[in-house]
Wavefront OBJ file of the C-alpha trace (Angstrom):
o trace
v 44.506 33.709 -15.126
v 42.533 35.935 -12.296
v 39.260 35.302 -10.848
v 37.633 38.156 -13.002
v 38.864 36.565 -16.016
v 37.749 33.183 -15.106
v 34.373 34.514 -14.285
v 34.122 36.342 -17.592
v 34.749 33.248 -19.208
v 32.220 31.264 -17.600
v 29.506 34.351 -17.796
v 30.273 34.402 -21.746
v 30.066 30.510 -21.953
v 26.650 30.119 -20.366
v 25.405 33.404 -21.789
v 25.012 31.673 -25.129
v 22.557 29.042 -23.662
v 19.972 31.441 -22.736
v 19.635 33.466 -25.927
v 17.441 32.502 -29.068
v 19.015 30.891 -32.249
v 20.471 33.224 -35.001
v 19.272 31.948 -38.191
v 16.407 29.749 -39.509
v 18.891 26.807 -39.747
v 19.580 27.181 -36.153
v 16.162 27.425 -35.301
v 15.269 24.019 -37.283
v 17.957 22.137 -35.770
v 16.767 23.339 -32.026
v 13.644 22.223 -32.902
v 14.710 18.682 -34.193
v 17.043 18.118 -31.566
v 14.232 19.177 -28.812
v 11.578 17.099 -30.643
v 14.051 14.180 -30.346
v 14.629 14.410 -26.922
v 11.025 14.670 -26.216
v 10.326 11.411 -27.841
v 13.456 9.585 -26.200
v 12.079 10.701 -22.741
v 8.496 9.724 -23.867
v 9.924 5.961 -24.757
v 11.903 5.995 -21.554
v 8.712 6.761 -19.608
v 7.060 4.251 -21.250
v 9.672 1.691 -20.421
v 9.688 2.447 -16.885
v 5.894 2.327 -16.463
v 5.955 -0.868 -18.100
v 8.733 -2.435 -15.468
v 6.468 -0.902 -12.658
v 3.334 -2.270 -14.110
v 5.089 -5.910 -14.560
v 6.592 -5.624 -10.973
v 3.204 -4.965 -9.325
v 1.630 -7.891 -11.487
v 4.557 -9.966 -9.838
v 4.147 -8.958 -6.374
v 0.437 -9.338 -6.456
v 0.609 -13.020 -7.687
v 3.284 -13.705 -5.204
v 1.058 -12.248 -2.751
v -2.117 -14.290 -3.567
v 0.156 -17.555 -3.773
v 1.499 -17.114 -0.015
v -1.927 -16.304 1.246
v -3.992 -19.120 -0.512
v -3.579 -21.193 3.031
v -5.083 -18.155 5.077
v -7.862 -17.389 2.711
v -8.532 -21.622 2.955
v -8.674 -21.402 6.879
v -10.895 -18.492 6.982
v -13.440 -19.904 4.552
v -13.307 -23.181 6.790
v -13.964 -20.861 9.916
v -16.751 -19.033 8.407
v -18.113 -22.434 7.464
v -17.770 -24.038 10.776
v -19.649 -20.870 12.368
v -22.530 -21.147 9.947
v -22.944 -24.827 10.959
v -23.147 -23.763 14.680
v -25.616 -21.438 13.999
v -28.010 -22.582 11.378
v -30.964 -20.521 12.221
v -28.960 -17.255 11.879
v -29.825 -15.678 8.408
v -26.927 -15.473 6.194
v -25.726 -11.744 5.367
v -27.153 -10.520 2.061
v -25.323 -7.649 1.469
v -27.986 -5.363 2.726
v -27.128 -2.499 5.351
v -29.909 -1.163 7.640
v -28.575 2.259 8.893
v -29.862 3.700 12.125
v -29.584 6.135 14.971
v -29.253 5.693 18.670
v -30.141 8.413 21.238
v -28.630 7.952 24.796
v -30.901 9.809 27.135
v -29.001 11.251 30.191
v -29.493 9.138 33.503
v -32.150 10.587 35.875
v -30.473 11.653 39.164
v -31.738 11.506 42.708
v -34.477 14.094 43.662
v -33.007 17.247 44.459
v -29.843 16.766 42.153
v -27.500 15.087 44.936
v -25.831 12.092 44.245
v -26.923 8.552 45.743
v -23.341 7.678 46.948
l 1 2 3 4 5 6 7 8 9 10 11 12 13 14 15 16 17 18 19 20 21 22 23 24 25 26 27 28 29 30 31 32 33 34 35 36 37 38 39 40 41 42 43 44 45 46 47 48 49 50 51 52 53 54 55 56 57 58 59 60 61 62 63 64 65 66 67 68 69 70 71 72 73 74 75 76 77 78 79 80 81 82 83 84 85 86 87 88 89 90 91 92 93 94 95 96 97 98 99 100 101 102 103 104 105 106 107 108 109 110 111 112 113 114 115
C-alpha cells in the first residue's frame, strides 16, 4: 500500500465522524449515546467531588488534632500576659482607625545642614 492510499483511507475513516447522522434512527441513537455519556460523566464528577470533600475533612481534622497543644500554649501565654497587665483593657473587638501626618523637620536657618 502506498502512502497516498493510506492517507486516503485515513481521511475516509475520520471523515465519517464529522458528519451528521443520516436517518432518524441514527439521530435517536446519537442522542441516547450522548445522554448516557453525559450522565456517566456527571456521575464520575460527583464521585470525584465526594472524594475531594472527604479528603479535605480528614486533613482538616488531622491538622486540628495535631495543633491542639500549640493552641493550648497560646491560650496559656495570653492568660499570663493578661495576669501581668491587670489594668490593661481587654480587646473588645473595636478598631478605631486614624491618620498620622508627618511634618518635615525644620532645617537650620539659611537652608544649610547643621553638620
